[in-house]
C-alpha positions as CSV (number, residue, x, y, z in Angstrom):
1,M,0.0,0.0,0.0
2,K,1.3,3.4,-0.9
3,Y,1.2,6.4,1.4
4,S,1.6,10.1,0.7
5,K,4.5,12.1,2.2
6,V,2.1,13.6,4.8
7,E,0.8,10.2,5.8
8,W,4.4,8.9,6.2
9,L,5.2,11.9,8.3
10,L,2.1,11.2,10.5
11,I,3.2,7.6,10.9
12,A,6.7,8.6,11.9
13,L,5.5,11.2,14.4
14,V,3.1,8.8,16.1
15,F,5.8,6.1,16.2
16,G,8.4,8.5,17.5
17,L,6.2,10.1,20.1
18,S,5.0,6.7,21.3
19,I,8.5,5.6,21.9
20,A,9.7,8.8,23.5
21,A,6.6,9.0,25.8
22,N,7.3,5.5,27.2
23,L,11.1,5.7,27.7
24,P,12.2,4.7,31.2
25,A,13.0,7.6,33.5
26,E,16.7,6.5,33.8
27,F,17.1,6.2,30.0
28,P,20.1,8.5,29.1
29,V,18.4,10.7,26.4
30,N,17.7,14.4,26.4
31,V,14.1,15.1,25.4
32,P,12.9,18.7,25.6
33,L,9.4,17.7,26.7
34,T,8.3,15.7,29.7
35,P,6.6,12.3,29.3
36,G,3.3,13.8,30.2
37,A,3.6,16.5,27.5
38,L,4.7,13.9,25.0
39,Q,1.6,11.8,25.8
40,A,-0.7,14.8,25.5
41,L,0.9,15.7,22.1
42,L,0.4,12.1,21.0
43,L,-3.3,12.2,22.0
44,V,-3.8,15.4,20.0
45,L,-2.0,13.9,17.0
46,L,-4.2,10.8,17.1
47,A,-7.3,13.0,17.3
48,I,-6.2,14.9,14.2
49,V,-5.6,11.6,12.4
50,L,-9.0,10.3,13.3
51,V,-10.8,13.5,12.2
52,R,-8.8,13.6,8.9
53,Y,-8.9,10.0,7.8
54,A,-11.6,8.1,9.8
55,P,-15.3,7.9,8.7
56,L,-17.7,9.9,10.8
57,S,-19.3,6.7,12.2
58,V,-15.9,5.6,13.5
59,V,-15.2,8.9,15.1
60,I,-18.6,8.9,16.9
61,A,-18.2,5.3,18.0
62,T,-14.7,6.2,19.4
63,G,-16.0,9.2,21.3
64,M,-18.9,7.1,22.7
65,L,-16.5,4.4,23.7
66,L,-14.2,6.8,25.5
67,V,-17.0,8.4,27.4
68,G,-18.9,5.2,28.2
69,S,-15.8,3.3,29.4
70,G,-14.9,6.0,32.0
71,T,-11.7,6.9,30.1
72,P,-12.2,10.6,30.6
73,S,-11.8,10.3,34.4
74,L,-8.7,8.1,34.0
75,I,-7.0,10.5,31.5
76,A,-8.1,13.6,33.4
77,G,-6.5,12.1,36.5
78,H,-3.4,11.2,34.7
79,F,-2.9,14.7,33.4
80,Q,-4.2,16.2,36.7
81,L,-7.1,17.9,35.0
82,E,-10.8,18.3,35.8
83,Q,-12.9,15.6,34.2
84,W,-15.2,18.2,32.5
85,V,-12.1,19.6,30.7
86,F,-11.5,16.3,28.9
87,L,-15.3,15.9,28.2
88,V,-15.3,19.3,26.6
89,L,-12.2,18.3,24.5
90,V,-14.0,15.1,23.4
91,G,-17.1,17.2,22.4
92,L,-14.9,19.6,20.4
93,F,-13.3,16.6,18.7
94,L,-16.7,15.2,17.7
95,L,-17.9,18.6,16.6
96,L,-14.8,19.2,14.4
97,S,-15.3,15.8,12.8
98,L,-19.0,16.5,12.1
99,T,-18.2,19.9,10.6
100,R,-15.6,18.4,8.3
101,H,-18.1,15.7,7.3
102,M,-20.8,18.3,6.5
103,L,-18.3,20.4,4.4
104,K,-17.4,17.3,2.5
105,L,-21.0,16.5,1.8
106,H,-21.6,20.0,0.7
107,D,-18.6,19.8,-1.8
108,Q,-20.0,16.5,-3.2
109,N,-23.4,17.9,-3.8
110,E,-22.2,21.2,-5.2
111,L,-22.8,21.8,-8.9
112,P,-19.5,21.1,-10.8
113,D,-17.9,24.0,-12.6
114,S,-19.1,24.4,-16.2
115,G,-17.0,25.0,-19.3
116,A,-14.7,23.0,-21.4
117,S,-11.6,24.2,-19.5
118,Q,-13.0,22.8,-16.3
119,S,-14.2,19.4,-17.6
120,L,-11.1,17.4,-16.8
121,Q,-10.8,18.9,-13.3
122,T,-14.5,18.3,-12.7
123,L,-14.5,14.7,-13.7
124,F,-11.4,13.8,-11.6
125,R,-12.9,15.7,-8.7
126,V,-16.2,13.9,-8.6
127,V,-14.5,10.5,-9.1
128,Q,-12.1,11.2,-6.3
129,Q,-15.0,12.2,-4.1
130,G,-16.9,9.0,-5.0
131,N,-19.8,11.0,-6.3
132,L,-21.6,8.5,-8.5
133,A,-24.5,10.7,-9.3
134,W,-22.4,13.5,-10.9
135,T,-20.1,10.9,-12.6
136,H,-23.2,9.5,-14.3
137,R,-24.2,13.0,-15.3
138,L,-20.8,14.0,-16.7
139,I,-20.6,10.8,-18.7
140,A,-24.1,11.4,-20.1
141,M,-22.9,14.9,-21.1
142,G,-20.1,13.4,-23.1
143,A,-17.2,13.3,-20.6
144,D,-14.3,11.2,-21.8
145,V,-13.8,8.4,-19.2
146,N,-10.2,7.8,-20.5
147,V,-9.1,11.4,-20.1
148,R,-5.7,11.8,-18.5
149,N,-4.3,14.3,-16.0
150,E,-0.7,15.6,-15.9
151,A,0.5,12.4,-14.2
152,G,-1.0,10.3,-17.0
153,E,-3.7,9.0,-14.6
154,T,-7.2,8.2,-15.7
155,P,-10.4,8.5,-13.6
156,L,-10.4,4.7,-13.4
157,M,-6.9,4.8,-11.8
158,C,-8.1,7.4,-9.3
159,A,-11.2,5.3,-8.4
160,A,-9.0,2.2,-8.0
161,A,-6.5,4.1,-5.7
162,K,-9.4,5.3,-3.5
163,G,-10.9,1.8,-3.2
164,Y,-14.3,2.9,-4.8
165,A,-15.5,-0.4,-6.2
166,D,-18.9,1.0,-7.4
167,M,-17.1,3.9,-9.1
168,V,-14.8,1.4,-10.9
169,Q,-17.7,-0.6,-12.1
170,V,-19.5,2.6,-13.4
171,L,-16.4,3.7,-15.3
172,I,-15.7,0.2,-16.8
173,Q,-19.3,-0.1,-17.9
174,N,-19.0,3.3,-19.7
175,G,-15.8,2.3,-21.6
176,A,-12.9,3.0,-19.2
177,N,-9.8,1.2,-20.4
178,P,-8.1,-0.8,-17.6
179,R,-5.0,-1.4,-19.7
180,L,-3.9,2.3,-19.9
181,E,-0.7,3.2,-18.0
182,N,0.2,6.4,-16.1
183,N,3.6,8.1,-16.3
184,R,5.0,5.6,-13.8
185,G,3.9,2.7,-15.9
186,E,1.1,1.7,-13.5
187,T,-2.3,0.5,-14.6
188,A,-5.5,0.7,-12.6
189,L,-5.0,-3.0,-11.9
190,T,-1.5,-2.6,-10.5
191,I,-2.7,0.4,-8.4
192,A,-5.5,-1.7,-6.9
193,L,-3.2,-4.5,-6.1
194,M,-0.7,-2.2,-4.4
195,K,-3.5,-0.7,-2.3
196,G,-4.7,-4.2,-1.4
197,Y,-8.2,-3.8,-3.0
198,T,-8.6,-7.4,-4.2
199,R,-12.3,-7.0,-5.2
200,I,-11.5,-4.1,-7.5
201,A,-8.4,-5.9,-8.9
202,E,-10.6,-8.9,-9.8
203,S,-13.1,-6.6,-11.6
204,L,-10.3,-5.0,-13.5
205,E,-8.7,-8.3,-14.5
206,I,-12.1,-9.6,-15.8
207,S,-12.6,-6.3,-17.7
208,A,-9.1,-6.4,-19.2
209,A,-9.5,-10.0,-20.3
210,S,-12.9,-9.3,-21.8
211,K,-11.6,-6.4,-23.8
212,H,-8.7,-8.5,-25.0
213,E,-11.0,-11.3,-26.1
214,R,-13.2,-8.9,-28.0
215,R,-10.2,-7.4,-29.8
216,E,-9.0,-10.9,-30.9
217,A,-12.5,-11.8,-32.0
218,S,-12.9,-8.7,-34.1
219,G,-9.4,-9.2,-35.6
220,K,-10.2,-12.8,-36.7
221,A,-13.5,-11.6,-38.2
């Protein structure tokens, strides 16, 4: 599975903070922050990761689990805070996640930009957002499902990278070519395999084989 530079940075920060926060007191290393401060920073970083990457349902379930298990009193006691302070922080965490989710829904339902100069950007945007309704509309309006961006990527590659199985099916059914390669020589199939999306990879393999068989049949005819 491939990660972006930001995701690798987050992984490194969480890993490094986890180790630094749990070093024995006698360990000979100079850390500018106390273990408690490192643990607090780690909690903040984990909250940011959850808000940024986790679905809203996972964030809500995590918040309910924290409150229902009595974790606020334990953490508040550990950091020598009043319990209500931690409860307020959990509430802000949930509110931030809900706000981000609502903004994302607003962007998905927003009317895409019109004009030929915006067509490529619009198609890639709705595919990356998983907006099936607008993908159908753009295809009906004549959008090219095999259009490429500057990296040589097609909408099908973007859908495969995101793990959108339904979007992959829609694009394939409307003529998307699974054999096209981007500037790095990757196809939608290799991208799906690298990301671990086996269901999508199987669909792409079947589609590629079917297109190959049709070409051979037409050649023989």
